[in-house]
C-alpha positions in Angstrom: -58.7 -18.5 -0.3 -55.4 -19.1 0.9 -54.1 -22.6 1.2 -54.3 -22.7 5.0 -57.9 -21.7 5.1 -58.6 -24.4 2.4 -57.3 -26.9 4.1 -58.6 -25.9 7.7 -61.9 -26.0 6.4 -61.7 -29.7 4.8 -60.4 -30.6 8.2 -63.8 -29.6 9.7 -67.3 -31.3 9.6 -70.9 -29.4 9.0 -70.8 -28.9 12.8 -67.3 -27.6 12.8 -65.4 -30.4 14.6 -62.3 -31.9 13.4 -62.3 -35.2 11.5 -58.7 -36.0 11.6 -56.5 -35.5 15.0 -56.2 -31.6 16.0 -52.3 -32.3 16.0 -52.5 -33.7 12.5 -54.8 -30.7 11.3 -52.4 -28.1 13.1 -49.4 -29.5 11.1 -51.1 -29.4 7.9 -52.2 -25.9 8.4 -48.5 -25.3 9.4 -47.4 -26.9 6.5 -49.8 -25.1 4.3 -48.6 -21.9 5.6 -44.6 -22.7 4.4 -45.9 -23.5 1.3 -47.5 -21.0 0.9 -44.4 -18.7 1.0 -42.5 -21.1 -1.0 -45.0 -20.7 -4.0 -45.0 -17.3 -3.7 -40.9 -17.0 -3.6 -40.4 -15.9 -0.3 -38.8 -19.1 1.1 -36.5 -21.6 -0.1 -37.0 -25.4 1.2 -33.6 -27.3 0.4 -32.5 -30.6 1.9 -34.9 -30.4 4.7 -33.8 -26.7 5.5 -35.6 -23.3 5.3 -34.2 -20.0 4.0 -35.6 -16.5 3.5 -35.1 -15.5 -0.3 -37.4 -12.4 0.1 -37.9 -10.6 3.2 -40.0 -8.0 2.4 -43.0 -7.4 4.5 -46.1 -9.3 3.4 -48.9 -7.6 5.8 -49.6 -10.7 7.3 -48.2 -10.6 11.0 -47.9 -14.4 11.1 -45.9 -14.5 8.1 -43.6 -11.6 9.0 -42.9 -13.0 12.4 -42.3 -16.4 10.6 -39.7 -14.5 7.9 -37.9 -12.9 10.7 -37.2 -16.1 12.6 -36.0 -17.7 10.0 -33.8 -14.8 9.0 -32.7 -14.3 12.7 -31.6 -17.9 12.9 -27.8 -18.3 13.2 -28.3 -21.3 10.9 -31.0 -22.3 8.3 -33.4 -23.9 10.6 -34.5 -27.4 9.9 -38.1 -27.8 8.2 -39.2 -30.4 10.9 -38.5 -28.0 13.5 -40.1 -25.0 11.8 -43.2 -27.1 11.5 -43.3 -28.6 15.2 -43.0 -25.0 16.3 -45.5 -23.1 14.2 -48.0 -26.0 14.2 -48.9 -25.0 17.9 -52.2 -23.1 17.6 -52.0 -22.9 13.7 -55.6 -24.1 13.3 -57.0 -21.8 15.9 -55.4 -18.9 14.5 -57.0 -19.9 11.1 -60.3 -20.2 12.9 -59.9 -16.6 14.5 -59.3 -15.1 11.1 -62.0 -16.9 9.4 -64.3 -15.9 11.9 -63.7 -12.1 12.3 -62.5 -11.2 8.9 -64.3 -8.1 7.1 -64.0 -6.4 3.9 -65.6 -3.2 4.6 -68.6 -4.1 6.2 -69.0 -7.1 4.8 -68.2 -10.4 6.2 -66.3 -12.2 3.6 -65.8 -15.7 5.0 -68.0 -17.1 7.9 -67.1 -20.4 10.3 -68.2 -22.8 10.1 -68.2 -22.3 6.2 -70.6 -22.5 3.6 -71.1 -26.2 2.5 -70.6 -24.6 -1.3 -67.3 -23.3 -0.3 -66.2 -26.6 1.1 -68.0 -28.4 -1.9 -66.1 -26.3 -4.3 -62.8 -27.0 -2.9 -63.6 -30.9 -2.7 -64.8 -30.8 -6.3 -61.6 -29.1 -7.6 -59.4 -31.8 -5.8 -61.5 -34.6 -7.1 -61.0 -33.6 -10.7 -57.0 -33.1 -9.9 -57.0 -36.5 -8.2 -59.1 -38.2 -11.0 -57.5 -36.0 -14.2 -54.6 -37.5 -16.2 -52.5 -34.3 -16.2 -50.8 -32.5 -13.3 -53.2 -29.9 -11.6 -51.7 -26.3 -10.9 -49.3 -25.7 -8.1 -51.8 -24.5 -5.7 -54.1 -27.3 -6.0 -51.4 -30.3 -6.3 -49.8 -28.4 -3.1 -53.4 -28.8 -1.3 -53.6 -32.3 -2.9 -50.1 -33.0 -1.4 -51.4 -31.4 2.4 -54.6 -33.2 2.2 -53.0 -36.7 1.5 -49.9 -36.0 4.3 -52.5 -35.7 7.0 -54.8 -38.2 5.9 -57.7 -36.0 5.1 -58.4 -37.4 1.7 -60.4 -40.5 3.3 -62.6 -37.7 4.4 -62.7 -35.3 1.6 -64.0 -37.9 -0.9 -66.5 -39.8 1.2 -68.8 -39.5 -1.6 -66.8 -39.9 -4.5 -64.9 -43.0 -6.4 -62.0 -44.0 -4.1 -60.2 -46.7 -6.7 -56.7 -45.6 -7.2 -57.1 -42.2 -5.0 -53.8 -43.0 -3.0 -52.0 -43.7 -5.6 -53.0 -40.7 -7.6 -52.5 -38.2 -4.4 -49.1 -39.6 -4.2 -48.1 -39.2 -7.9 -49.3 -35.6 -7.8 -47.1 -35.0 -4.6 -44.2 -36.4 -6.3 -44.6 -34.2 -9.3 -45.2 -31.1 -7.4 -42.3 -28.6 -7.2 -39.5 -29.8 -4.7 -40.2 -27.2 -1.8 -44.1 -28.9 -1.8 -42.8 -32.4 -1.8 -40.3 -31.6 1.2 -42.7 -29.8 3.1 -45.8 -32.7 2.4 -43.1 -35.3 3.3 -42.0 -33.3 6.5 -45.8 -33.4 7.4 -46.7 -36.7 6.6 -43.4 -38.0 8.8 -44.6 -35.8 11.6 -48.1 -36.8 11.6 -46.8 -40.5 11.5 -44.7 -40.3 14.2 -47.4 -38.8 16.5 -49.3 -41.7 15.8 -46.9 -44.2 16.5 -46.1 -42.3 19.9 -49.8 -42.3 21.0 -50.0 -46.5 20.4 -46.6 -47.1 22.1 
């Protein structure tokens, strides 16, 4: 399962309703999409800007459109600007994929997801958050994005919360540079939106 799908599932309750503001979830899903490409070596994230390092087609229309848009930009586009642009409808696109995906005649993923799927993702995050060693990069990236959109308070409702915030920050800060930059940008955009609402 891709990072954007895992984040999307964590962002919904059993009835399929979002547990954080939809704008924040869209930003998190958009960040997960960028993080997937960074971890796969397709994009470079440096100094708050993006560049394509592998322009080959992926077979994922959304990813291919993103890579093409970055390549066609007259200058390296700013991370925050790209996140703001691709976050529009990001969660809804994942919902559509999870609802309609098929492998032959077998439905491989349904939405709302089986509770066992969400529980497995949550438990993996819990072990990462309460472990002494840095988790693998996909798990660390998911931790960073969950924290960036303030989902950790919902994901860990039935688990010990002592030291959780500090540990999630530590995981983010020890992640790869692209992950840190993406999670940081998502967190800033979420915070900016919250401030704007209460002004």
